[in-house]
N, C-alpha and C positions, 0 to 999 in steps of 0.2 A: 654679327659680322658675317657676310657671305664669303668666307675665306677660300673654300675650294673652288668656287666659280671664278673668283679673282685670280687665283693661281693658274687655273686652266687657261684663262685669257692671256695671262702673261707668258706662259710657256708656248702657247700657240703662236703668239706674235714673235717670240724668240726664234722658233724653229721654222716658221713659214707663214702660211695664210690659209684661209678657208673660203671656198665659194659656196655659200649656202643657198638652197632653193626650197620652196614649199614650206617655209616657216609658218605660214598661215594655218597649216594643218596641225600645229602643235596645240594641245589643250592647255589652258591655264588652270583648270580645275579637273578633278577626277570624279569618279574612278576611271582610270585608264592605264594601259600598259604601253610602254615605248620599247619596241624591239629593234635592236641595232646589230648590224654585222660586225664581226670582230676578227681582225687579221694580225694585230700586233698590240703590244702594250702601249705603243706610241699613238694608237688611235683614240685613247681615252681623253687626253687634253683637248684635241679639236672637237670631239663630240660634246664634252661638257661645256667647252667654251661657246660653241654654237648655241646650245640650249640656253645657257646663261644669258648670252647677249640677246636672245629672243624673249627673255623674261622668265624662263623656266630654271629656277635656281636649284642646284644640287644640294639640297638640305631638307630638313624636316619642315613641315608646314608651320607658318608663323601666325600670329594673331592680328596682323595689320589689316586695316580696313580694305586695302587694295589687294590682299591675298586672294587669289582665285579669279581676279579680273585683270588688273594691270600686270600682275606677275603671278607665277605659280611656283610649285616645288616638285622635284622628282627625287625619289630615293632609288638608287641603283642596287641591284643584287651583285655581290662580289665574292670571289672565292676566299677561303680562309687564308690562303697565302698572302692576299692583299692585307688582311687585318694583322697578320703576323709580321709584316715587314716593318722594320724599325722606323722608316721615314714615312711610308704611305699609310700605315695602319692608323695613326692618329687622325689623319685627314679623312680616311674612310669613316671613322667613327663620328668625326665632326659633321660629315655630310649625311649622317643617318643611314648609311648603306646597310643593306641586309646581308649578313654573313651566310655564305653557302658552304657547308662542309660536305663530308662524304657520307654516303648511305643514309642512316637515320637522321643525321644532321641536315641533309638535303631536304627531307620531309619537314623538318622544323622550320627551315628557311622558307619553304613554300607556304607553310602555315602562317608565318609572320607576314609574308607578302600578301597573302589572302586577307588577313586581318586589316592590313593597311589599306587595301582596296575597299574593304568593307567600311572603312572610315572616310572614304572619298578621296584617298590619296592617289598619286601617280607613281607607278613603279616602273623603273627602267631595267631592262634585261638584255644580256648578250646571249641569245639562244644557242649559239654554237658551243658555249661553255669554256672554250680555251682559245689559244691563238696559234694553233698548228695549221697555218693557212695553206690553201691550195696554191699551185704554181701561178695561176693567174689572179689569185686573190678573190675568186668568186665565193659566195657564201657556202659553207659546208652544211652537212645534214644537221638540222636543228634538233635539240634534245626535247624531251617531253615536257619540261617545266613550263614553257611558255603556253603550250596547249592546255595543260592542266589548270593553270591560273585563269586563262581566258574562259574556259568552260565553267569552272567553279564559280568565278565572280561574274560571268556574263557581262564583260566590259569591252569597250573598243580597244583594239590593238593598233597602234600607230607604227607603220613600218618606216624605218630609217636606214639608209645605206650611204656609205662613203667610198670613194675611189680616188687615190689609193694612199692610205696613211702609211703604207710600207715604205713610201719614199722618204719618210722621216727616219724610220729605223725598223728593223724586223729581225725575227729569229729569237735567240735567247735574250735574256735580260741584258747581259753585258754587250751583246752585239747591237741590240736596239738602242742602248744608251750611247754606244760609239757612233751609230748612225745619226742619232739625234744631235750629237755635237757637230758633225760635219754639215748637218742641215742648216745650221746657223749661217753657213756660207752659201749653201746650195739654194736655200729659200724655196722649198717645194710648196706647191699649192694642192690642197686637198679639196676635192669636190664632194659635197654632202647634200643629199636631197631627202626631204620628208614627204612621204606619200599620204594619200587620203587614208583614213582609218578603215581597218577591217571591222565591220560592225557585228555585234552579237547575233543579229538575225541571219547573217551570212553563214555562221557555223553552228547555229542551233540544231541540236539533234545529231551532230556529227560524232564519229568516233574520235578519240583524242589524236590518233596518228594523222587522221585527215585534217584536223584543225591545225596541227603543227605544219603539215605540208602546205596548207593554204597560206599560213603566215609566212612560211619560208618562200613560197612562190612570189608573194607580194614584195618581200625584201629583195629577192633575187631579180625581179623585174626592174626594180629601181636601180640596183647595182649595174645591171646590163645597160640600162639607159645612160648611165654615167660612163661606163667603160667604153661605150661606142661613140662618145663625144670627145673630140680632140680640139675643137675650135677654141681659141683663147677667149676668156671672158674677163670682165672687170671683177676683181675679187676683193674680199673683205680682209683687211690686215689685222 
């Protein structure tokens, strides 16, 4: 049962709606990396919901004949705090997420993600690493992990950006949850766009920092394109 995807869809419908674009850029098979900006814990349900409804399930690959064609799977990397949470931890494990700890544990997580990519899987990553968002919600400096994975595995990186999930809730976990409760009445709309992949030949031979900067530039360009658009659109509920 695709429990996590279904929960994400239900929460997103409860708290608001999503305007997705560029879903044709999502791969149904790997290896590939999906890099998403991260501004609040409240952005996780709309992101997972959008991927799920596009056919990319937040779970480990299955053995169905349609796997990799009609639908695919993505395994996100998530901090240890997620796995240690009483309520979210079991869901993270159910979704096959890759736990990212501190120091040496971070290297172990990158190794696990690298092995998954080697098996042809799709890995999702929030390259900013946390949710201490900037004032305008623009992407912050990406950490090295996304560049390390892209270089080591030589796989496409699909840039994804949303604007602005902070309208659901932002700040600390209690403040985000309080905001989410009021969003049931406010019904905010999150705009999310998937861009064309950053291909391995584009970063072949680059230093890791340059690869990270390239990926960040692509995600930021998408975010800016969304942040500058204010015209109302028909949205997905």
